[in-house]
C-alpha positions in Angstrom: -0.2 -0.2 0.2 2.6 2.2 0.7 3.8 2.0 -2.9 0.6 2.8 -4.0 0.3 6.0 -2.2 3.8 7.1 -3.5 2.7 7.0 -7.2 -0.5 9.0 -6.2 1.2 11.5 -5.0 4.0 11.4 -8.0 0.9 11.3 -10.2 -0.5 14.4 -8.5 2.1 16.4 -8.3 3.1 15.9 -12.0 -0.6 17.6 -12.5 -0.2 20.2 -9.9 3.4 21.1 -11.8 1.8 21.0 -15.3 -1.2 23.1 -14.3 1.1 25.9 -12.5 3.1 25.7 -16.1 -0.1 26.1 -18.0 -1.2 29.2 -15.8 2.2 30.7 -15.7 2.3 30.6 -19.8 -1.1 32.1 -19.8 0.1 34.9 -17.9 3.2 35.6 -20.0 1.1 35.2 -23.1 -1.7 37.9 -22.3 0.4 40.1 -20.3 4.4 40.2 -21.2 3.9 39.7 -25.1 2.4 42.8 -27.0 -0.7 41.8 -28.9 -0.8 45.0 -31.0 -1.5 44.2 -34.5 -1.0 47.6 -36.2 2.6 48.7 -37.4 5.0 50.6 -34.9 5.0 54.2 -35.2 8.3 55.1 -37.6 10.0 58.0 -36.3 10.7 61.2 -38.2 14.4 62.0 -38.8 16.0 65.5 -39.4 18.4 65.2 -42.4 19.6 68.6 -42.8 22.9 68.0 -41.5 23.5 65.0 -43.2 22.3 67.2 -46.2 24.7 70.0 -46.0 27.5 67.9 -45.1 26.6 66.0 -48.2 26.3 68.8 -50.5 29.6 69.7 -49.5 31.4 66.7 -50.2 29.5 65.3 -53.3 31.3 65.6 -56.4 27.5 66.2 -58.1 24.5 67.8 -57.3 22.8 66.5 -54.4 18.9 66.3 -54.8 16.5 66.7 -51.9 12.9 67.8 -51.7 11.8 71.1 -51.1 8.2 72.0 -50.2 7.0 68.5 -50.0 3.7 68.7 -47.2 4.6 67.7 -44.0 2.6 64.7 -44.1 5.6 62.9 -45.9 7.9 62.0 -43.0 11.8 61.4 -43.7 12.6 58.2 -42.0 16.1 57.8 -43.3 19.4 59.1 -44.2 22.7 58.1 -45.5 25.4 59.9 -47.1 28.8 58.5 -47.9 31.4 61.2 -49.1 33.5 62.1 -51.7 35.0 58.8 -52.3 31.8 56.4 -52.1 29.7 59.2 -54.0 26.2 57.8 -52.5 23.0 60.0 -51.2 20.0 58.0 -49.6 16.9 59.9 -48.5 13.9 57.8 -47.3 10.2 58.8 -46.9 7.1 57.7 -45.7 4.3 58.8 -48.0 1.0 60.2 -46.4 -0.6 56.9 -47.3 2.1 54.6 -45.8 4.4 53.8 -48.3 7.9 54.4 -49.1 9.6 56.5 -51.6 13.1 56.7 -51.3 16.0 59.3 -53.3 19.0 57.4 -54.4 22.2 59.1 -56.0 25.7 57.9 -56.6 28.7 58.1 -58.6 28.6 54.3 -59.4 27.9 52.1 -62.4 24.5 53.4 -63.4 23.3 50.0 -63.7 24.4 49.2 -60.7 22.9 52.2 -58.8 19.4 51.3 -60.9 19.4 47.6 -59.7 20.3 48.4 -56.1 17.5 51.4 -55.9 14.6 49.3 -57.6 15.8 46.0 -56.4 15.7 44.5 -60.0 13.1 46.9 -62.0 13.4 47.0 -65.8 13.0 50.3 -67.7 10.1 50.7 -69.4 9.2 53.0 -72.6 7.6 55.7 -70.8 9.1 58.8 -69.8 7.9 61.8 -68.3 8.9 65.5 -67.8 8.9 66.3 -64.2 10.0 70.1 -63.5 11.5 70.6 -67.2 13.7 67.6 -66.7 12.9 64.0 -68.1 12.7 60.8 -65.7 12.3 57.0 -67.1 10.1 54.8 -65.7 11.1 51.6 -64.2 8.8 48.6 -63.0 8.9 45.0 -61.9 11.3 44.9 -59.1 10.7 45.1 -55.3 10.1 48.9 -56.3 8.7 50.9 -58.9 11.1 54.0 -60.0 11.8 57.2 -61.6 15.5 57.5 -62.9 16.7 61.0 -64.1 17.9 61.3 -67.7 21.1 63.2 -68.5 22.8 63.5 -65.3 26.9 63.4 -65.8 28.7 61.9 -63.1 25.8 60.3 -61.0 22.8 58.5 -61.2 19.4 59.7 -59.3 16.6 57.2 -58.9 13.2 57.8 -57.1 11.6 54.6 -56.1 9.6 52.8 -53.6 6.5 50.8 -52.6 4.6 54.4 -53.3 2.7 54.7 -56.4 3.7 56.7 -59.7 2.0 59.8 -58.6 3.8 59.7 -55.1 7.1 58.9 -56.9 6.4 62.0 -59.0 5.2 64.5 -56.6 8.7 63.5 -54.9 11.0 63.7 -58.0 9.0 67.1 -58.6 10.1 68.6 -55.2 13.7 67.5 -55.8 16.0 70.3 -56.0 19.6 70.0 -56.9 22.7 71.6 -55.5 
């Protein structure tokens, strides 16, 4: 009989341990793990200092928008000076999509492929603010690529609509 009582205590202890683990798991699930299905708020960045630095260092006119509505949120900025010759400025559009300005002195095809992640040129061009841009589609990002820019390549690309990409391209000032 002593052996049966010990087996009953062991089984009871295992059931109590399992119940405790389930309760602890439920507490962690409901109180410690966030259950927000909304995307996190993307922080606005101030790119003025990087822009001034890039414009001083670059061997080409660096593009940045002027006069974009405040609903366009700058989210990322990167600049590599004179030797690397690269400028990046990313935005969240008013409808939550992504748009970027990429400029580089690297090989034109490499810049376009990197900025669009695989898009190809279409036969469609647009005149935006007196400049000719070629549309690119089919990659991860659609894009507008500025034509006739000796010494550098300028690309406006992203998940944004061509209307928004055109808005960004029209706002670009090159200095």
